[in-house]
TORMAR-951281 format. One record per residue (C-alpha): residue number from 1; residue in three letters; x, y, z. Coordinates in nm, 2 decimals, padded with zeros to 4 digits. Example, Ala and Ser with C-alpha at 12.3 -4.5 7.8 and 13.67 -1.06 7.14 Angstrom:
TORMAR-951281
(1 ALA (01.23 -00.45 00.78))
(2 SER (01.37 -00.11 00.71))
//
This chain:
TORMAR-951281
(1 MET (00.00 -00.02 -00.03))
(2 SER (00.13 00.34 -00.08))
(3 VAL (00.22 00.53 00.22))
(4 SER (00.01 00.82 00.13))
(5 SER (-00.32 00.67 00.02))
(6 ALA (-00.51 00.88 00.25))
(7 HIS (-00.35 01.22 00.20))
(8 SER (-00.35 01.44 -00.05))
(9 THR (-00.08 01.74 00.05))
(10 GLY (00.13 01.88 -00.21))
(11 ASN (00.52 01.91 -00.17))
(12 SER (00.73 02.14 -00.35))
(13 THR (01.05 01.92 -00.31))
(14 ALA (00.90 01.65 -00.51))
(15 SER (00.79 01.92 -00.80))
(16 SER (01.16 02.06 -00.81))
(17 LEU (01.32 01.73 -00.81))
(18 SER (01.14 01.61 -01.11))
(19 GLU (01.15 01.93 -01.29))
(20 ALA (01.56 01.92 -01.22))
(21 GLY (01.57 01.60 -01.29))
(22 ALA (01.40 01.60 -01.66))
(23 SER (01.46 01.92 -01.78))
(24 ALA (01.70 01.88 -02.04))
(25 LEU (01.47 01.59 -02.15))
(26 THR (01.16 01.80 -02.19))
(27 ASP (01.28 02.12 -02.35))
(28 GLN (01.11 01.99 -02.67))
(29 ARG (00.74 01.92 -02.56))
(30 ILE (00.42 01.84 -02.70))
(31 VAL (00.13 02.00 -02.44))
(32 VAL (-00.21 01.78 -02.45))
(33 LEU (-00.51 02.05 -02.36))
(34 ASP (-00.78 01.80 -02.19))
(35 PHE (-01.11 01.86 -02.28))
(36 GLY (-01.28 01.57 -02.05))
(37 SER (-01.14 01.32 -02.29))
(38 GLN (-01.09 00.94 -02.19))
(39 TYR (-00.80 00.91 -02.42))
(40 ALA (-00.60 01.24 -02.30))
(41 GLN (-00.34 01.00 -02.13))
(42 LEU (-00.36 00.75 -02.40))
(43 ILE (-00.28 01.07 -02.64))
(44 ALA (00.03 01.15 -02.41))
(45 ARG (00.15 00.78 -02.40))
(46 ARG (00.14 00.77 -02.79))
(47 VAL (00.33 01.09 -02.81))
(48 ARG (00.60 00.96 -02.58))
(49 GLU (00.61 00.65 -02.78))
(50 GLN (00.79 00.87 -03.02))
(51 ASN (01.03 00.96 -02.73))
(52 VAL (00.93 01.30 -02.71))
(53 TYR (00.78 01.43 -02.38))
(54 CYS (00.45 01.52 -02.33))
(55 GLN (00.26 01.71 -02.05))
(56 ILE (-00.14 01.71 -02.02))
(57 LEU (-00.23 02.04 -01.89))
(58 ARG (-00.60 02.18 -01.84))
(59 HIS (-00.79 02.31 -02.16))
(60 ASP (-00.84 02.67 -02.04))
(61 LEU (-00.50 02.74 -01.95))
(62 ALA (-00.42 03.08 -02.08))
(63 ALA (-00.23 03.15 -02.39))
(64 GLU (00.03 03.34 -02.22))
(65 ARG (00.14 03.06 -01.99))
(66 ILE (00.14 02.82 -02.27))
(67 ALA (00.40 03.06 -02.43))
(68 GLU (00.59 03.06 -02.14))
(69 LEU (00.61 02.64 -02.13))
(70 ALA (00.73 02.70 -02.50))
(71 PRO (00.60 02.35 -02.63))
(72 LYS (00.69 02.26 -02.98))
(73 GLY (00.33 02.16 -03.04))
(74 ILE (00.02 02.15 -02.88))
(75 ILE (-00.26 01.86 -02.90))
(76 LEU (-00.66 01.94 -02.84))
(77 SER (-00.80 01.65 -02.70))
(78 GLY (-01.16 01.49 -02.76))
(79 GLY (-01.45 01.53 -02.53))
(80 PRO (-01.77 01.48 -02.41))
(81 SER (-01.95 01.79 -02.47))
(82 SER (-02.07 01.96 -02.79))
(83 VAL (-01.92 02.30 -02.88))
(84 TYR (-02.23 02.45 -02.95))
(85 GLU (-02.36 02.42 -02.62))
(86 ASP (-02.39 02.67 -02.33))
(87 GLY (-02.11 02.65 -02.12))
(88 ALA (-01.90 02.40 -02.36))
(89 PRO (-01.51 02.37 -02.26))
(90 ARG (-01.31 02.59 -02.50))
(91 CYS (-00.94 02.70 -02.52))
(92 ASP (-00.79 03.02 -02.54))
(93 PRO (-00.83 03.15 -02.89))
(94 GLU (-00.53 03.36 -02.83))
(95 LEU (-00.31 03.00 -02.88))
(96 PHE (-00.35 02.98 -03.25))
(97 LYS (-00.17 03.30 -03.27))
(98 LEU (00.14 03.17 -03.11))
(99 GLY (00.29 03.02 -03.42))
(100 ILE (00.31 02.68 -03.23))
(101 PRO (00.16 02.38 -03.41))
(102 VAL (-00.17 02.31 -03.31))
(103 LEU (-00.35 01.94 -03.35))
(104 GLY (-00.70 01.90 -03.28))
(105 ILE (-00.84 01.56 -03.24))
(106 CYS (-01.26 01.50 -03.25))
(107 TYR (-01.38 01.77 -03.05))
(108 GLY (-01.05 01.95 -03.07))
(109 LEU (-01.09 01.96 -03.41))
(110 GLN (-01.44 02.12 -03.36))
(111 VAL (-01.30 02.33 -03.08))
(112 ALA (-01.09 02.46 -03.34))
(113 CYS (-01.27 02.48 -03.63))
(114 GLU (-01.55 02.70 -03.45))
(115 ALA (-01.27 02.96 -03.32))
(116 PHE (-01.22 03.01 -03.72))
(117 GLY (-01.55 03.08 -03.79))
(118 GLY (-01.66 02.74 -03.90))
(119 LYS (-01.97 02.55 -03.79))
(120 VAL (-02.03 02.24 -03.62))
(121 THR (-02.38 02.03 -03.60))
(122 ASN (-02.53 01.72 -03.48))
(123 THR (-02.56 01.48 -03.75))
(124 SER (-02.84 01.19 -03.78))
(125 ARG (-02.58 00.98 -03.92))
(126 ARG (-02.35 00.92 -03.63))
(127 GLU (-02.03 00.72 -03.66))
(128 TYR (-01.90 00.52 -03.38))
(129 GLY (-01.65 00.20 -03.47))
(130 HIS (-01.42 00.17 -03.74))
(131 ALA (-01.46 00.36 -04.13))
(132 MET (-01.25 00.39 -04.42))
(133 CYS (-01.08 00.73 -04.42))
(134 GLU (-00.99 00.87 -04.80))
(135 ILE (-00.70 01.08 -04.79))
(136 VAL (-00.79 01.35 -05.02))
(137 GLN (-00.45 01.58 -05.04))
(138 SER (-00.17 01.41 -04.80))
(139 GLY (00.05 01.69 -04.71))
(140 THR (00.27 01.67 -04.41))
(141 LEU (00.02 01.50 -04.18))
(142 PHE (-00.07 01.20 -04.37))
(143 ASP (00.32 01.16 -04.54))
(144 ASP (00.40 00.79 -04.59))
(145 LEU (00.04 00.67 -04.57))
(146 PRO (-00.17 00.47 -04.84))
(147 GLY (-00.44 00.66 -05.00))
(148 GLU (-00.70 00.51 -04.77))
(149 ILE (-00.65 00.43 -04.38))
(150 ASP (-00.89 00.24 -04.13))
(151 VAL (-00.97 00.49 -03.87))
(152 TRP (-01.17 00.49 -03.53))
(153 MET (-01.46 00.70 -03.51))
(154 SER (-01.67 00.82 -03.20))
(155 HIS (-01.89 01.08 -03.24))
(156 GLY (-02.25 01.24 -03.33))
(157 ASP (-02.15 01.61 -03.42))
(158 GLN (-01.93 01.67 -03.69))
(159 ILE (-01.80 01.96 -03.88))
(160 SER (-02.08 02.09 -04.17))
(161 ALA (-01.87 02.38 -04.32))
(162 ILE (-01.54 02.54 -04.27))
(163 SER (-01.42 02.84 -04.31))
(164 GLU (-01.23 02.98 -04.62))
(165 GLN (-00.89 02.95 -04.45))
(166 PHE (-00.88 02.58 -04.41))
(167 GLU (-00.92 02.31 -04.66))
(168 PRO (-01.02 01.94 -04.64))
(169 LEU (-00.73 01.65 -04.62))
(170 ALA (-00.93 01.35 -04.59))
(171 ARG (-01.29 01.26 -04.57))
(172 THR (-01.54 00.92 -04.52))
(173 SER (-01.84 00.81 -04.66))
(174 THR (-02.07 01.02 -04.38))
(175 CYS (-01.78 01.27 -04.27))
(176 PRO (-01.67 01.53 -04.57))
(177 PHE (-01.39 01.66 -04.32))
(178 ALA (-01.25 01.41 -04.15))
(179 ALA (-00.93 01.59 -04.15))
(180 ILE (-00.84 01.96 -04.21))
(181 ARG (-00.56 02.21 -04.23))
(182 HIS (-00.52 02.57 -04.19))
(183 LYS (-00.40 02.73 -04.53))
(184 GLU (-00.16 02.97 -04.35))
(185 LEU (-00.12 02.90 -03.97))
(186 PRO (00.01 02.54 -03.83))
(187 VAL (-00.32 02.42 -03.73))
(188 TYR (-00.42 02.05 -03.81))
(189 GLY (-00.77 01.88 -03.70))
(190 MET (-00.90 01.50 -03.75))
(191 GLN (-01.24 01.39 -03.66))
(192 PHE (-01.10 01.02 -03.59))
(193 HIS (-00.90 00.91 -03.31))
(194 PRO (-00.50 00.83 -03.42))
(195 GLU (-00.42 00.73 -03.05))
(196 VAL (-00.64 00.45 -03.01))
(197 THR (-00.50 00.09 -03.11))
(198 HIS (-00.82 00.04 -03.33))
(199 THR (-00.66 00.34 -03.59))
(200 PRO (-00.37 00.10 -03.73))
(201 GLN (-00.19 00.36 -03.89))
(202 GLY (-00.25 00.62 -03.60))
(203 GLY (00.07 00.61 -03.50))
(204 LYS (00.25 00.72 -03.82))
(205 VAL (00.00 01.01 -03.80))
(206 LEU (00.09 01.12 -03.47))
(207 GLU (00.46 01.10 -03.56))
(208 ASN (00.44 01.31 -03.84))
(209 PHE (00.25 01.58 -03.62))
(210 VAL (00.52 01.54 -03.36))
(211 ARG (00.86 01.49 -03.57))
(212 ARG (00.78 01.65 -03.87))
(213 ILE (00.53 01.93 -03.87))
(214 CYS (00.67 02.04 -03.48))
(215 GLY (01.03 01.92 -03.54))
(216 CYS (01.09 01.72 -03.22))
(217 GLU (01.38 01.53 -03.18))
(218 PRO (01.36 01.22 -02.98))
(219 ASN (01.56 01.30 -02.69))
(220 TRP (01.30 01.16 -02.44))
(221 GLN (01.51 00.86 -02.32))
(222 LEU (01.45 00.65 -02.01))
(223 SER (01.79 00.55 -01.95))
(224 ASP (01.88 00.95 -02.00))
(225 PHE (01.59 01.02 -01.72))
(226 ALA (01.75 00.77 -01.48))
(227 ASP (02.08 00.94 -01.48))
(228 ALA (01.92 01.25 -01.45))
(229 THR (01.74 01.17 -01.15))
(230 VAL (01.98 00.98 -00.97))
(231 ARG (02.22 01.32 -01.01))
(232 GLN (01.93 01.52 -00.87))
(233 ILE (01.85 01.27 -00.60))
(234 ARG (02.22 01.27 -00.49))
(235 GLN (02.27 01.65 -00.48))
(236 LEU (01.90 01.66 -00.32))
(237 VAL (01.97 01.42 -00.02))
(238 GLY (02.33 01.48 00.01))
(239 ASP (02.45 01.26 00.35))
(240 ARG (02.11 01.24 00.46))
(241 ARG (01.87 00.93 00.47))
(242 VAL (01.56 00.82 00.30))
(243 ILE (01.30 00.61 00.40))
(244 CYS (01.09 00.42 00.11))
(245 GLY (00.77 00.21 00.18))
(246 LEU (00.78 -00.11 00.00))
(247 SER (00.48 -00.32 -00.09))
(248 GLY (00.57 -00.56 -00.37))
(249 GLY (00.43 -00.34 -00.62))
(250 VAL (00.60 -00.23 -00.92))
(251 ASP (00.61 00.11 -00.83))
(252 SER (00.74 00.14 -00.48))
(253 SER (01.00 -00.14 -00.61))
(254 VAL (01.13 00.08 -00.91))
(255 VAL (01.16 00.40 -00.65))
(256 ALA (01.37 00.20 -00.42))
(257 ALA (01.58 00.04 -00.69))
(258 LEU (01.62 00.42 -00.86))
(259 LEU (01.70 00.57 -00.51))
(260 TYR (01.96 00.25 -00.42))
(261 LYS (02.14 00.36 -00.75))
(262 ALA (02.15 00.71 -00.63))
(263 ILE (02.23 00.68 -00.21))
(264 GLY (02.30 00.31 -00.18))
(265 PRO (02.33 00.26 00.18))
(266 GLN (02.15 00.57 00.26))
(267 LEU (01.82 00.43 00.18))
(268 THR (01.63 00.26 00.46))
(269 CYS (01.32 00.03 00.32))
(270 ILE (00.99 -00.03 00.51))
(271 LEU (00.77 -00.36 00.43))
(272 ILE (00.46 -00.33 00.64))
(273 ASP (00.32 -00.69 00.62))
(274 ASN (-00.05 -00.62 00.69))
(275 GLY (-00.12 -01.00 00.66))
(276 LEU (-00.36 -00.86 00.35))
(277 LEU (-00.04 -00.95 00.08))
(278 ARG (-00.04 -01.20 -00.17))
(279 LYS (00.09 -01.55 -00.15))
(280 ASN (00.47 -01.49 -00.11))
(281 GLU (00.47 -01.14 -00.14))
(282 GLN (00.69 -01.09 00.17))
(283 THR (00.93 -01.35 00.06))
(284 LEU (00.99 -01.20 -00.25))
(285 VAL (01.04 -00.85 -00.14))
(286 ILE (01.26 -00.98 00.13))
(287 ASP (01.49 -01.18 -00.10))
(288 GLU (01.51 -00.87 -00.39))
(289 PHE (01.59 -00.59 -00.17))
(290 THR (01.83 -00.75 00.07))
(291 ASN (01.98 -01.01 -00.16))
(292 HIS (01.99 -00.84 -00.47))
(293 PHE (02.00 -00.46 -00.38))
(294 LYS (02.13 -00.52 -00.04))
(295 THR (01.93 -00.22 00.12))
(296 ASP (01.85 -00.16 00.47))
(297 LEU (01.50 -00.31 00.50))
(298 HIS (01.27 -00.34 00.80))
(299 VAL (00.98 -00.59 00.79))
(300 VAL (00.69 -00.48 01.02))
(301 ASP (00.46 -00.76 01.16))
(302 ALA (00.13 -00.59 01.17))
(303 GLU (-00.10 -00.86 01.05))
(304 ASP (-00.27 -00.90 01.42))
(305 ARG (-00.33 -00.54 01.43))
(306 PHE (-00.47 -00.50 01.07))
(307 LEU (-00.70 -00.80 01.15))
(308 ALA (-00.80 -00.68 01.49))
(309 SER (-00.91 -00.34 01.33))
(310 LEU (-01.11 -00.50 01.04))
(311 ALA (-01.30 -00.72 01.29))
(312 GLY (-01.69 -00.69 01.20))
(313 ILE (-01.62 -00.43 00.94))
(314 VAL (-01.80 -00.49 00.57))
(315 GLU (-01.83 -00.14 00.45))
(316 PRO (-01.57 -00.11 00.17))
(317 GLN (-01.45 00.26 00.24))
(318 GLU (-01.43 00.18 00.60))
(319 LYS (-01.22 -00.09 00.54))
(320 ARG (-00.99 00.13 00.35))
(321 ARG (-01.01 00.40 00.63))
(322 ARG (-00.91 00.18 00.87))
(323 ILE (-00.63 00.00 00.68))
(324 GLY (-00.48 00.36 00.59))
(325 HIS (-00.51 00.47 00.94))
(326 ASP (-00.34 00.15 01.07))
(327 PHE (-00.07 00.18 00.80))
(328 ILE (00.00 00.51 00.85))
(329 GLU (00.04 00.45 01.24))
(330 CYS (00.27 00.14 01.19))
(331 PHE (00.49 00.31 00.94))
(332 LYS (00.51 00.65 01.16))
(333 LYS (00.63 00.41 01.48))
(334 GLU (00.90 00.22 01.21))
(335 ALA (01.04 00.57 01.09))
(336 GLU (01.08 00.71 01.44))
(337 SER (01.37 00.45 01.46))
(338 ILE (01.57 00.54 01.18))
(339 GLU (01.83 00.81 01.27))
(340 ASN (01.89 01.10 01.05))
(341 ALA (01.56 01.03 00.81))
(342 HIS (01.50 01.32 00.66))
(343 PHE (01.33 01.24 00.32))
(344 LEU (01.03 00.98 00.24))
(345 ALA (01.03 00.84 -00.13))
(346 GLN (00.70 00.73 -00.27))
(347 GLY (00.59 00.59 -00.62))
(348 THR (00.34 00.86 -00.73))
(349 LEU (00.35 00.81 -01.15))
(350 TYR (00.23 01.09 -01.39))
(351 PRO (-00.15 00.93 -01.40))
(352 ASP (-00.17 01.01 -01.02))
(353 VAL (-00.04 01.39 -01.06))
(354 ILE (-00.28 01.44 -01.35))
(355 GLU (-00.59 01.33 -01.17))
(356 SER (-00.55 01.46 -00.83))
(357 GLY (-00.53 01.81 -00.98))
(358 ALA (-00.19 01.80 -00.80))
(359 ASP (-00.06 02.00 -01.12))
(360 PRO (-00.16 02.36 -01.11))
(361 ASP (-00.14 02.36 -01.51))
(362 GLY (-00.30 02.04 -01.53))
(363 PRO (-00.67 01.90 -01.51))
(364 ALA (-00.89 01.95 -01.21))
(365 ALA (-00.94 01.64 -00.99))
(366 THR (-01.21 01.45 -01.13))
(367 ILE (-01.14 01.08 -01.06))
(368 LYS (-00.95 00.96 -00.76))
(369 LEU (-01.04 01.02 -00.38))
(370 HIS (-00.73 00.85 -00.26))
(371 HIS (-00.40 00.86 -00.49))
(372 ASN (-00.03 00.85 -00.47))
(373 VAL (00.00 01.23 -00.41))
(374 GLY (00.11 01.39 -00.12))
(375 GLY (00.31 01.26 00.19))
(376 LEU (00.24 01.09 00.54))
(377 PRO (00.10 01.36 00.80))
(378 GLU (00.32 01.69 00.78))
(379 GLU (00.40 01.63 01.18))
(380 LEU (00.63 01.35 01.06))
(381 GLY (00.83 01.62 00.93))
(382 PHE (00.96 01.45 00.59))
(383 GLU (01.05 01.61 00.27))
(384 LEU (00.87 01.40 -00.02))
(385 ILE (01.05 01.27 -00.30))
(386 GLU (00.86 01.13 -00.63))
(387 PRO (01.10 01.06 -00.88))
(388 LEU (00.86 00.88 -01.10))
(389 ARG (00.58 01.16 -01.08))
(390 ASP (00.67 01.25 -01.47))
(391 LEU (00.64 00.88 -01.59))
(392 PHE (00.35 00.67 -01.70))
(393 LYS (00.34 00.28 -01.59))
(394 ASP (00.45 00.13 -01.91))
(395 GLU (00.76 00.38 -01.85))
(396 VAL (00.79 00.26 -01.49))
(397 ARG (00.81 -00.08 -01.59))
(398 ARG (01.08 -00.04 -01.84))
(399 LEU (01.29 00.18 -01.63))
(400 GLY (01.26 -00.11 -01.38))
(401 LEU (01.38 -00.33 -01.61))
(402 GLU (01.71 -00.10 -01.71))
(403 LEU (01.77 -00.10 -01.34))
(404 GLY (01.82 -00.46 -01.31))
(405 LEU (01.47 -00.55 -01.14))
(406 PRO (01.39 -00.91 -01.24))
(407 GLU (01.10 -00.94 -01.49))
(408 LYS (00.91 -01.14 -01.26))
(409 LEU (00.85 -00.83 -01.03))
(410 VAL (00.86 -00.56 -01.27))
(411 TRP (00.58 -00.72 -01.47))
(412 ARG (00.35 -00.82 -01.13))
(413 HIS (-00.04 -00.73 -01.18))
(414 PRO (-00.13 -00.41 -01.02))
(415 PHE (-00.22 -00.48 -00.63))
(416 PRO (-00.47 -00.22 -00.46))
(417 GLY (-00.33 -00.06 -00.17))
(418 PRO (-00.58 -00.24 00.11))
(419 GLY (-00.49 -00.57 -00.03))
(420 LEU (-00.67 -00.86 -00.01))
(421 ALA (-00.94 -00.66 00.22))
(422 VAL (-01.12 -00.55 -00.05))
(423 ARG (-01.10 -00.87 -00.24))
(424 CYS (-01.26 -01.06 00.07))
(425 LEU (-01.59 -00.94 00.03))
(426 GLY (-01.75 -00.88 00.34))
(427 GLU (-01.59 -00.91 00.69))
(428 VAL (-01.21 -00.97 00.66))
(429 THR (-01.10 -01.26 00.89))
(430 ARG (-00.77 -01.46 00.91))
(431 ASP (-00.95 -01.78 00.80))
(432 LYS (-01.09 -01.63 00.49))
(433 LEU (-00.76 -01.47 00.35))
(434 ILE (-00.61 -01.81 00.40))
(435 VAL (-00.89 -01.91 00.13))
(436 LEU (-00.84 -01.62 -00.09))
(437 ARG (-00.49 -01.61 -00.07))
(438 ALA (-00.47 -01.99 -00.18))
(439 ALA (-00.73 -01.95 -00.45))
(440 ASP (-00.55 -01.66 -00.59))
(441 ALA (-00.23 -01.81 -00.62))
(442 ILE (-00.36 -02.11 -00.83))
(443 VAL (-00.53 -01.88 -01.06))
(444 ILE (-00.21 -01.70 -01.11))
(445 GLU (00.00 -02.04 -01.15))
(446 GLU (-00.24 -02.15 -01.42))
(447 ILE (-00.23 -01.84 -01.60))
(448 GLU (00.15 -01.82 -01.57))
(449 ALA (00.14 -02.17 -01.74))
(450 ALA (-00.11 -02.11 -01.97))
(451 GLY (00.17 -01.85 -02.09))
(452 LEU (-00.09 -01.52 -02.07))
(453 TYR (00.02 -01.36 -01.75))
(454 ARG (00.19 -01.09 -01.98))
(455 GLU (-00.10 -01.12 -02.22))
(456 THR (-00.35 -01.01 -01.96))
(457 SER (-00.34 -00.67 -01.73))
(458 GLN (-00.48 -00.77 -01.41))
(459 THR (-00.61 -01.14 -01.31))
(460 PHE (-00.73 -01.24 -00.96))
(461 ALA (-00.94 -01.40 -00.71))
(462 VAL (-01.23 -01.25 -00.49))
(463 LEU (-01.40 -01.46 -00.23))
(464 LEU (-01.78 -01.37 -00.23))
(465 PRO (-01.98 -01.32 00.09))
(466 VAL (-02.21 -01.63 -00.02))
(467 GLN (-02.20 -01.96 00.04))
(468 SER (-02.38 -02.24 -00.21))
(469 VAL (-02.50 -02.61 -00.21))
(470 GLY (-02.24 -02.85 -00.32))
(471 VAL (-02.19 -03.23 -00.37))
(472 MET (-01.83 -03.35 -00.30))
(473 GLY (-01.78 -03.75 -00.30))
(474 ASP (-02.10 -03.87 -00.10))
(475 ALA (-02.15 -03.58 00.10))
(476 ARG (-02.36 -03.21 00.03))
(477 THR (-02.15 -02.92 00.13))
(478 TYR (-02.23 -02.58 00.18))
(479 ASP (-01.93 -02.37 00.11))
(480 ASN (-01.78 -02.08 -00.05))
(481 ALA (-01.75 -01.96 -00.40))
(482 ILE (-01.46 -01.81 -00.58))
(483 ALA (-01.49 -01.58 -00.85))
(484 VAL (-01.22 -01.51 -01.10))
(485 ARG (-01.14 -01.16 -01.24))
(486 SER (-00.93 -01.10 -01.54))
(487 VAL (-00.90 -00.79 -01.75))
(488 ASN (-00.71 -00.64 -02.07))
(489 THR (-00.64 -00.27 -02.09))
(490 ASP (-00.40 -00.04 -02.20))
(491 ASP (-00.46 00.23 -01.95))
(492 PHE (-00.63 00.09 -01.64))
(493 MET (-00.93 00.36 -01.71))
(494 THR (-01.14 00.13 -01.94))
(495 ALA (-01.11 -00.25 -01.95))
(496 ASP (-01.26 -00.53 -02.11))
(497 TRP (-01.27 -00.87 -01.98))
(498 SER (-01.02 -01.12 -02.09))
(499 ARG (-01.13 -01.39 -02.31))
(500 LEU (-00.96 -01.70 -02.14))
(501 PRO (-00.96 -02.04 -02.32))
(502 TYR (-01.26 -02.27 -02.15))
(503 GLU (-00.96 -02.53 -02.11))
(504 LEU (-00.80 -02.29 -01.88))
(505 LEU (-01.11 -02.16 -01.66))
(506 ALA (-01.17 -02.53 -01.64))
(507 ARG (-00.83 -02.61 -01.49))
(508 ILE (-00.85 -02.32 -01.25))
(509 SER (-01.19 -02.43 -01.10))
(510 THR (-01.10 -02.79 -01.08))
(511 ARG (-00.78 -02.68 -00.88))
(512 ILE (-00.95 -02.43 -00.66))
(513 ILE (-01.25 -02.67 -00.56))
(514 ASN (-00.97 -02.97 -00.50))
(515 GLU (-00.73 -02.80 -00.35))
(516 VAL (-00.86 -02.50 -00.14))
(517 GLN (-01.07 -02.61 00.17))
(518 GLY (-01.42 -02.43 00.19))
(519 VAL (-01.48 -02.35 -00.18))
(520 ASN (-01.71 -02.57 -00.40))
(521 ARG (-01.80 -02.31 -00.68))
(522 VAL (-01.60 -02.08 -00.88))
(523 CYS (-01.75 -01.84 -01.13))
(524 TYR (-01.57 -01.63 -01.38))
(525 ASP (-01.69 -01.25 -01.41))
(526 ILE (-01.76 -01.12 -01.75))
(527 SER (-01.80 -00.75 -01.67))
(528 SER (-01.65 -00.47 -01.85))
(529 LYS (-01.50 -00.14 -01.72))
(530 PRO (-01.72 00.08 -01.73))
(531 PRO (-01.99 00.01 -01.59))
(532 ALA (-01.81 -00.20 -01.35))
(533 THR (-01.48 -00.15 -01.17))
(534 ILE (-01.19 -00.36 -01.21))
(535 GLU (-01.18 -00.46 -00.81))
(536 TRP (-01.48 -00.55 -00.67))
(537 GLU (-01.47 -00.33 -00.35))
//
């Protein structure tokens, strides 16, 4: 669990470290103005795949501030609104006069078009899904692409008229202005979504904008980021000590590995064993951070405390609150025993910063109620170090491999901060956790044996708060039910359930029922996100 799951206070040390460490790598940046798109983070990730730094900003950021940031290009994201509605979000129209290349995507296209006198209307022939897009004028945006490309549309509004200042670049059978450009200014737009995998040539379109139109060089390299961050950590920390909370997850592990490379024996790691970890979680962490990295690792056995606190509690948010409170108290007590400890490091990622509203130039917080932004209570007196706050999850994994972490640890599926408590529905008890932990281990073993662990994004077992009748041998049983959950996703903001082979599901079910005492039924969750969430609580 993150050491800050219940707190969201900002800290200047984290920001200064991040900006200083990455400044040489981010001087050529693309910015995305977010109009509420579910794909804004995906756009940024696709740009970074071109080895160019990309930052997400709020849609109404003043053109003057954007000019101060000096981006090489601006992307206007999609969004759920209609530009002709009262109060629809718009950008500062002055940004089109900055001389910085602009690319509008879907709603962003419509915002740009309207700003120059074009007309956007609702259409009776909506486009949702695949469409064939004919390139009528290649220009730079569609260089090295065929005359027709398969694209992904998702819109009910579209441009019905463009001003004389624009010219069409592409069209579909129902959308005459699928892509346009300004005749004099470096302003481009497209109705389709180049950032999604359903647009196979979308990466090339974004590459043309980022590299050819904006003129960006590929200087966003994780190896350089690691070297720059290590230098900054050494300069900031000096001869003082840094505490890092370990959870067994990839984020905290990569932070610890990065800190170890920077300051070696000045790093102390704390693992709170709350009794809610996965099978062999503690052993894996201890082995990696004592035998491999040889860090000063403190393991706190707090299982009895956490289970006593959770006794009789069934409401999910109350579970989370109690776990967060006990975690902080345990961490605080252990931290007090560490001499010369001045800094607290944690694995805040860029999506955490975006979704929390912690960046003053970024979008407002709309998603997470608790996240990895901020620190432990201020009375602890720690300065916060968040060396990963510029990175997305896929970048963190690649960085972990570069730092020498084993693939098994780097590619571990995400695990919720409250641990198995939110996968044990209803009251959490020691006996229930034994059942759940054993079932979950079987699920993971079988997924790995089938070669599907890296093909799925998150797979786990859930212990349901119901019993059902069964027959085992000649005896009637009335035992627990286990639900198996497996999803595929690019960003964890949306997810689809994994189409696992029936034979695999049969093996998982057979093994759980045969090997885990107290289970006589196994179900498979076929819900997508939305409307369901990935976790059950």
